[in-house]
Structure formats: C-alpha cells, structure tokens
C-alpha positions as CSV (number, residue, x, y, z in Angstrom):
1,X,-68.3,-33.2,98.3
2,X,-71.1,-33.3,95.7
3,X,-71.0,-30.0,93.7
4,X,-74.7,-29.4,94.5
5,X,-74.0,-29.6,98.2
6,X,-71.0,-27.3,97.8
7,X,-73.1,-24.7,96.2
8,X,-75.9,-24.9,98.8
9,X,-73.4,-24.8,101.6
10,X,-71.8,-21.6,100.2
11,X,-75.1,-20.0,99.7
12,X,-76.8,-20.8,103.1
13,X,-74.1,-21.2,105.7
14,X,-71.8,-18.3,105.0
15,X,-70.9,-16.3,108.1
16,X,-71.6,-12.6,108.7
17,X,-68.8,-10.6,107.1
18,X,-66.3,-9.0,109.6
19,X,-67.3,-5.5,110.7
20,X,-71.0,-6.1,109.9
21,X,-72.0,-7.7,113.2
22,X,-75.2,-6.5,114.8
23,X,-76.5,-6.5,118.3
24,X,-79.2,-9.0,117.4
25,X,-79.8,-11.7,120.0
26,X,-79.2,-14.6,117.7
27,X,-77.4,-15.4,114.4
28,X,-80.7,-16.0,112.7
29,X,-81.9,-12.4,113.4
30,X,-78.6,-11.0,112.2
31,X,-78.9,-12.9,108.9
32,X,-82.5,-11.8,108.6
33,X,-81.5,-8.2,109.1
34,X,-79.1,-8.5,106.2
35,X,-81.6,-10.1,103.8
36,X,-80.2,-13.6,103.8
37,X,-81.7,-16.2,101.4
38,X,-84.9,-17.9,102.4
39,X,-83.7,-21.4,101.6
40,X,-83.2,-23.8,98.7
41,X,-85.9,-24.4,96.1
42,X,-88.2,-27.3,95.9
43,X,-86.2,-28.7,92.9
44,X,-83.0,-28.4,94.8
45,X,-84.6,-30.1,97.8
46,X,-85.7,-33.1,95.7
47,X,-82.2,-33.3,94.2
48,X,-80.7,-33.5,97.7
49,X,-83.3,-36.2,98.6
50,X,-82.1,-38.2,95.6
51,X,-78.4,-38.1,96.2
52,X,-76.8,-41.5,96.8
53,X,-76.5,-43.0,100.3
54,X,-72.7,-42.4,100.1
55,X,-73.4,-38.7,100.3
56,X,-75.4,-38.8,103.6
57,X,-72.6,-37.5,105.8
58,X,-72.0,-34.6,103.5
59,X,-75.7,-33.8,103.5
60,X,-75.8,-33.8,107.2
61,X,-72.6,-31.7,107.4
62,X,-74.2,-29.0,105.2
63,X,-77.4,-29.0,107.2
64,X,-75.5,-28.7,110.5
65,X,-73.4,-25.8,109.1
66,X,-76.6,-24.0,108.2
67,X,-78.1,-24.7,111.6
68,X,-75.0,-23.4,113.3
69,X,-74.7,-20.3,111.2
70,X,-78.4,-19.4,111.3
71,X,-79.6,-20.7,114.7
72,X,-76.5,-20.7,116.8
73,X,-75.0,-23.5,118.9
74,X,-77.7,-24.0,121.5
75,X,-80.8,-26.3,121.3
76,X,-84.3,-25.4,122.5
77,X,-86.6,-27.8,124.3
78,X,-90.3,-28.3,124.8
79,X,-92.5,-30.8,126.7
80,X,-96.2,-31.5,126.5
81,X,-99.1,-32.9,128.5
82,X,-102.0,-34.9,127.2
83,X,-104.5,-32.6,128.8
84,X,-107.6,-34.2,127.3
85,X,-107.3,-37.7,125.8
86,X,-109.3,-40.0,123.5
87,X,-112.7,-40.0,121.9
88,X,-111.6,-37.8,119.0
89,X,-114.1,-37.8,116.1
90,X,-111.4,-37.3,113.5
91,X,-110.2,-40.3,111.5
92,X,-106.5,-39.5,111.2
93,X,-104.9,-42.7,110.1
94,X,-102.0,-42.6,112.5
95,X,-103.8,-41.5,115.7
96,X,-104.3,-43.7,118.7
97,X,-106.9,-41.3,120.1
98,X,-109.3,-41.5,117.2
99,X,-112.7,-43.0,118.0
100,X,-112.4,-44.7,114.6
101,X,-109.6,-46.9,116.0
102,X,-109.5,-49.5,118.8
103,X,-106.1,-49.0,120.4
104,X,-106.7,-49.0,124.2
105,X,-105.4,-45.4,124.4
106,X,-106.2,-43.6,127.6
107,X,-109.5,-41.7,127.8
108,X,-110.0,-38.8,130.2
109,X,-111.5,-35.3,130.3
110,X,-109.7,-32.0,130.6
111,X,-107.1,-32.0,133.4
112,X,-107.6,-29.4,136.1
113,X,-105.2,-26.5,136.7
114,X,-103.4,-28.2,139.6
115,X,-102.5,-31.2,137.4
116,X,-101.3,-28.9,134.6
117,X,-99.3,-26.9,137.1
118,X,-97.5,-30.1,138.4
119,X,-96.5,-31.0,134.8
120,X,-95.3,-27.5,134.0
121,X,-93.2,-27.4,137.3
122,X,-91.6,-30.7,136.5
123,X,-90.5,-29.6,133.1
124,X,-89.3,-26.2,134.4
125,X,-87.2,-27.9,137.1
126,X,-85.5,-29.9,134.4
127,X,-84.6,-26.8,132.4
128,X,-87.1,-27.3,129.6
129,X,-88.0,-24.1,127.9
130,X,-91.6,-24.5,126.8
131,X,-94.7,-26.3,128.0
132,X,-97.5,-27.3,125.7
133,X,-101.1,-28.0,126.7
134,X,-102.5,-30.5,124.1
135,X,-106.1,-31.7,123.9
136,X,-107.8,-34.3,121.7
137,X,-110.7,-33.5,119.3
138,X,-111.4,-31.1,116.5
139,X,-112.1,-28.2,118.9
140,X,-112.8,-27.6,122.6
141,X,-116.2,-26.6,124.0
142,X,-116.5,-23.1,125.3
143,X,-116.4,-24.4,128.9
144,X,-113.2,-26.3,128.2
145,X,-111.6,-23.4,126.4
146,X,-112.4,-21.1,129.3
147,X,-110.8,-23.6,131.7
148,X,-107.6,-23.7,129.6
149,X,-107.3,-19.9,129.6
150,X,-107.8,-19.9,133.4
151,X,-105.1,-22.5,133.8
152,X,-102.7,-20.6,131.5
153,X,-103.0,-17.5,133.7
154,X,-102.2,-19.6,136.8
155,X,-99.2,-21.1,135.1
156,X,-97.8,-17.7,134.0
157,X,-98.0,-16.6,137.6
158,X,-96.4,-19.7,139.1
159,X,-93.9,-21.2,136.6
160,X,-91.0,-19.7,134.6
161,X,-91.7,-21.5,131.4
162,X,-93.1,-20.5,128.0
163,X,-96.6,-21.6,127.3
164,X,-97.9,-23.3,124.2
165,X,-101.3,-24.7,123.3
166,X,-102.6,-27.2,120.8
167,X,-106.4,-27.2,121.1
168,X,-107.6,-28.1,117.7
169,X,-109.2,-25.8,115.2
170,X,-109.3,-22.0,116.0
171,X,-111.1,-21.0,112.8
172,X,-114.1,-23.4,112.8
173,X,-116.7,-21.0,111.6
174,X,-118.8,-21.6,114.7
175,X,-120.2,-18.8,116.8
176,X,-118.1,-19.9,119.8
177,X,-114.8,-19.3,117.8
178,X,-115.7,-15.9,116.4
179,X,-115.9,-12.4,117.7
180,X,-118.2,-9.5,116.7
181,X,-115.9,-8.7,113.8
182,X,-116.4,-12.1,112.3
183,X,-112.8,-13.1,112.9
184,X,-111.6,-15.8,115.3
185,X,-111.7,-14.7,118.9
186,X,-110.2,-17.8,120.5
187,X,-106.6,-17.0,119.4
188,X,-106.8,-13.6,120.9
189,X,-108.1,-15.0,124.2
190,X,-105.2,-17.4,124.4
191,X,-102.7,-14.6,123.9
192,X,-104.4,-12.5,126.5
193,X,-104.2,-15.5,128.9
194,X,-100.4,-15.8,128.5
195,X,-100.1,-18.4,125.8
196,X,-97.4,-17.3,123.4
197,X,-97.3,-20.1,120.9
198,X,-100.0,-22.1,119.1
199,X,-99.3,-25.6,117.7
200,X,-101.3,-27.0,114.9
201,X,-99.8,-29.5,112.5
202,X,-100.7,-29.9,108.8
203,X,-99.6,-33.5,109.2
204,X,-98.6,-34.0,105.5
205,X,-98.8,-32.4,102.1
206,X,-102.2,-31.2,100.8
207,X,-102.0,-33.6,97.9
208,X,-101.5,-36.6,100.3
209,X,-103.9,-35.4,103.0
210,X,-106.9,-37.4,101.8
211,X,-105.0,-40.6,102.4
212,X,-104.5,-39.5,106.0
213,X,-107.7,-37.8,107.1
214,X,-111.2,-37.4,105.6
215,X,-113.2,-35.8,108.5
216,X,-111.9,-32.2,108.0
217,X,-110.3,-30.3,105.2
218,X,-106.7,-29.2,104.7
219,X,-108.0,-25.7,104.4
220,X,-109.4,-25.9,108.0
221,X,-105.9,-26.6,109.3
222,X,-104.3,-23.8,107.2
223,X,-107.0,-21.4,108.4
224,X,-106.2,-22.2,112.0
225,X,-102.5,-21.5,111.5
226,X,-103.2,-18.2,109.9
227,X,-105.7,-17.3,112.7
228,X,-103.0,-17.9,115.3
229,X,-100.5,-15.8,113.4
230,X,-103.0,-12.9,113.0
231,X,-103.5,-12.8,116.7
232,X,-99.8,-12.4,117.3
233,X,-99.2,-15.9,118.5
234,X,-96.0,-17.7,117.5
235,X,-97.0,-20.5,115.1
236,X,-95.7,-24.0,115.6
237,X,-96.7,-26.2,112.6
238,X,-95.2,-29.3,111.0
239,X,-96.1,-32.8,110.3
240,X,-95.5,-36.5,110.5
241,X,-93.1,-38.4,108.2
242,X,-93.4,-42.0,107.4
243,X,-97.1,-42.1,106.6
244,X,-96.5,-43.5,103.1
245,X,-95.8,-40.2,101.5
246,X,-93.2,-39.6,98.8
247,X,-90.2,-37.2,98.9
248,X,-92.4,-35.0,96.6
249,X,-95.0,-34.9,99.3
250,X,-92.4,-34.0,102.0
251,X,-91.1,-31.1,99.9
252,X,-94.6,-29.9,99.2
253,X,-95.4,-29.8,102.9
254,X,-92.1,-27.9,103.6
255,X,-93.0,-25.3,100.9
256,X,-96.5,-24.9,102.3
257,X,-95.0,-24.2,105.7
258,X,-92.7,-21.6,104.0
259,X,-95.7,-20.0,102.4
260,X,-97.4,-19.8,105.9
261,X,-94.3,-18.3,107.3
262,X,-94.5,-20.5,110.4
263,X,-92.1,-19.8,113.3
264,X,-91.3,-23.4,114.4
265,X,-91.5,-26.7,112.6
266,X,-92.0,-29.9,114.7
267,X,-91.0,-33.0,112.7
268,X,-92.6,-36.2,113.9
269,X,-92.0,-39.7,112.7
270,X,-94.7,-42.4,112.5
271,X,-94.7,-44.6,115.6
272,X,-97.0,-47.4,114.2
273,X,-99.7,-48.2,116.8
274,X,-101.7,-51.4,116.5
275,X,-105.3,-50.7,115.9
276,X,-104.7,-47.6,113.7
277,X,-105.0,-47.7,110.0
278,X,-101.2,-47.3,109.8
279,X,-100.4,-49.8,112.5
280,X,-98.9,-52.2,110.0
281,X,-96.3,-49.7,108.6
282,X,-92.6,-50.0,109.5
283,X,-90.8,-46.9,110.9
284,X,-88.6,-45.0,108.5
285,X,-85.0,-46.1,108.2
286,X,-82.8,-43.9,110.5
287,X,-80.8,-42.5,107.6
288,X,-83.9,-41.5,105.7
289,X,-85.2,-39.7,108.8
290,X,-82.0,-37.8,109.2
291,X,-81.9,-36.9,105.5
292,X,-85.5,-35.6,105.9
293,X,-84.5,-33.4,108.8
294,X,-81.6,-32.0,106.7
295,X,-83.8,-31.3,103.7
296,X,-86.2,-29.3,106.0
297,X,-83.3,-27.4,107.4
298,X,-82.0,-26.4,103.9
299,X,-85.6,-25.3,103.0
300,X,-86.0,-23.4,106.3
301,X,-82.6,-22.1,107.4
302,X,-84.0,-19.5,109.7
303,X,-86.8,-21.5,111.5
304,X,-86.7,-23.6,114.6
305,X,-86.9,-27.3,113.7
306,X,-87.7,-29.6,116.5
307,X,-87.7,-33.4,116.4
308,X,-90.7,-34.7,118.3
309,X,-92.8,-37.8,118.4
310,X,-91.4,-41.1,117.1
311,X,-87.7,-40.3,117.3
312,X,-87.0,-43.1,119.8
313,X,-88.7,-45.8,117.6
314,X,-87.3,-44.4,114.3
315,X,-83.8,-43.3,115.3
316,X,-82.9,-45.4,118.3
317,X,-79.1,-45.0,118.9
318,X,-79.0,-42.3,116.2
319,X,-81.0,-39.8,118.2
320,X,-78.1,-37.5,119.0
321,X,-77.6,-37.2,115.2
322,X,-80.8,-35.1,114.8
323,X,-78.7,-32.0,115.8
324,X,-76.0,-32.9,113.2
325,X,-78.8,-33.2,110.7
326,X,-79.9,-29.6,111.2
327,X,-82.5,-29.7,114.0
328,X,-82.1,-27.1,116.7
329,X,-84.5,-28.5,119.3
330,X,-86.2,-31.5,120.8
331,X,-89.5,-32.4,122.4
332,X,-88.5,-34.1,125.6
333,X,-90.3,-36.4,128.0
334,X,-93.4,-38.4,127.1
335,X,-95.8,-37.8,124.2
336,X,-99.5,-38.0,124.0
337,X,-100.1,-41.8,124.2
338,X,-96.6,-43.2,123.9
339,X,-93.6,-42.9,126.3
340,X,-90.6,-41.0,125.4
341,X,-87.1,-41.2,126.9
342,X,-86.6,-40.3,130.5
343,X,-86.5,-36.5,130.7
344,X,-83.1,-36.6,132.5
345,X,-81.6,-38.7,129.7
346,X,-82.6,-36.2,127.0
347,X,-81.3,-33.2,129.0
348,X,-78.1,-35.1,129.8
349,X,-77.7,-35.8,126.0
350,X,-78.0,-32.1,125.2
351,X,-75.4,-31.2,127.8
352,X,-73.0,-33.9,126.6
353,X,-73.3,-32.6,123.0
354,X,-72.6,-29.0,124.3
355,X,-75.8,-27.6,123.1
356,X,-77.5,-27.0,126.4
357,X,-77.8,-23.4,127.6
358,X,-80.1,-20.4,127.3
359,X,-82.1,-19.8,124.2
360,X,-84.1,-16.6,123.7
361,X,-86.8,-16.7,121.1
362,X,-88.3,-13.4,122.3
363,X,-91.4,-15.2,123.7
364,X,-90.5,-15.2,127.4
365,X,-90.6,-18.2,129.6
366,X,-88.0,-20.5,130.9
367,X,-84.5,-21.3,129.8
368,X,-83.3,-24.4,128.0
369,X,-80.6,-25.4,130.5
370,X,-79.0,-28.8,130.7
C-alpha cells in the first residue's frame, strides 16, 4: 500500500482501545467523545486524488475502513418527492427545472398533504429512514410555506419516518423569512412542525460557483445552512460533482462543509440533461466518482455521506461500490426530474451487502430496514 494511505489509515480508522468502550449509540459518537481527528488536510486530500489508478483499490479500502470504524456497518436511506416542480428563476447550469432552460421537465404547483402522505407511506413501507419534501425556486411564498408546515404536522402524526425539507433559501432578508428579532423565522417554524433536517446544497466550491449559477450568491446559500443549524435543525449540505470542476474545487467544497460543521453530505453526480447548459457534458468515469466519495470520507470521517442523484448514470454496475468507497447511505427511489432505480432493487442491494438494519441518528423517524 502507498505509504501515504498507510499513514492515513492508521490515523483515521483505528479502533477504540479495549476497556475504553462507551455506551454511545454509534462508533462515530464514541470516537467523538474521545476527541478523534477531524479528517485529513486539504493537501493530503489532493495527494490522494493524484495517486495513480493502480492505487484505487487501496484508496477505497482505506475509506471503507474509516466508514466502518466511524459510522458502523449499517447504511442509512432517504427518499424525496418533487413537491413543487419547474419555473425556477435561478439559472443553475445543471438544472432541468430552471426557466432559463428548455428541457420539458414537469411543471406543477405545490402538492397537497394527501399526495405527500402517500409518498411518505410508500417509502416507510419499504424501510426507508427519511423522507424529504423538495420544492423548486429560490424560496416559497408565505402561503406555500404554511402549507408545507401543515403537511409536516400531518406526516409526523401518520408516518414513522424522519422528515426533511429542501425549500430554498431560509435567510433571504425578506420580511416573510424574518421574525421580530431580525433573525430567520422559517427554520424555527419548520422545526416546530416536525421537520428535523434541512437540505440545502452549496453545489460546488465558492471559486467555481460563478460558472454554475449567477442569479444568487454563494453567501446566500451559506447563510441558509447556518440559519438551519441555528434553529436546531440537522443540516444536510453537499454538492454535485462532474460540473467541470477540478479536484482543487472538490476539496475546497469539502473544506467549506467542514467549516460549516454540516451533519450530512449528499454527493450527487451530474446527469447531463439536454436543454441545460451542461447537457453536453459526459458523466464522470466510475472510478473517478468512487475516488471522489473516498476523498470526501477521509475529509469527513464522522459525517453521514450519502450518494444521491446521478449514481445510476455515472456508476452503472459499480453502484454497490459506493459503500466500499466510504459512503454510509443512499438516496433511493426517483429523483426530482429523473428516474432512479426501483426502490425494491436498492433496498435488496443493501440487504445483500449486509448493511441493511436500524440506524439511529438521534433525529427520530423510521428505520432503515432492508
């Protein structure tokens, strides 16, 4: 094994010394209680990224050892619903729902509570742990936001599944998003309604962001993540790989996520959609995608890393390898405007790999059972 990988493995994947076990619910909490290292440096991450292709299996082996030591053997799962689709005024280069693109993506207003309930129940029956309500646009109107909160209360009463929301900006500076104290009110309202996690991607590195989106600032996205955290919501924040960024940009994004202390990192891979500005790009090669997952795991040994959109197009038959590359979760079922694998196929894959079971992140909700 490459000497660099040997050093990183020894530093990050060591087991808890005998006699020092704690009653923590998961290995990551036990390590955190003992002050385990936060992850490799940016320079080390770039060195791993530049190792020759012949080292890829060793890279994955180190990342998998870290995942096993810090996150335990089981995988977590989430599913989403496109609760409001299309007519988004943002110009994100990858997005089929942008009004700046002509893609034929579905367009519909906010789904009602009964439709959201049906989606949540389907996922819960399959054993999926978390359900995300996702809407297009920079931010919801006040009427739409109230409707989501009402639906969340209904879901908490009826379905044993953790609730997430991805509703755009929370810290817009508008009167609708702020309370009397001048701070964001919407994040607190979501938490009161039973939402336990808020998803808001940074998409890419700050230095590359102008190549991806020009209709809002990177600071807006960072402010929303911080607002969710201040309200006590679990923060789910990652990006999309394969937009034309370099390894330096990927490491920059990972370090920004470390600075924000996010709880969960969803990694997406570009699924090029005709009609978008990036519709001409080719998907990342599978081994580059797996190496990227491994690098994020080494930079974030304690965090949940879920592989989400684009994995079917990018990885194909290599999809089961995301867990060997250091991921400890999957987004299952369909995505916003593209179809994923059959839900049963994903859950069967996790069971076959022996990583199905119950995962407790302290946020309540359903179990990830396969």
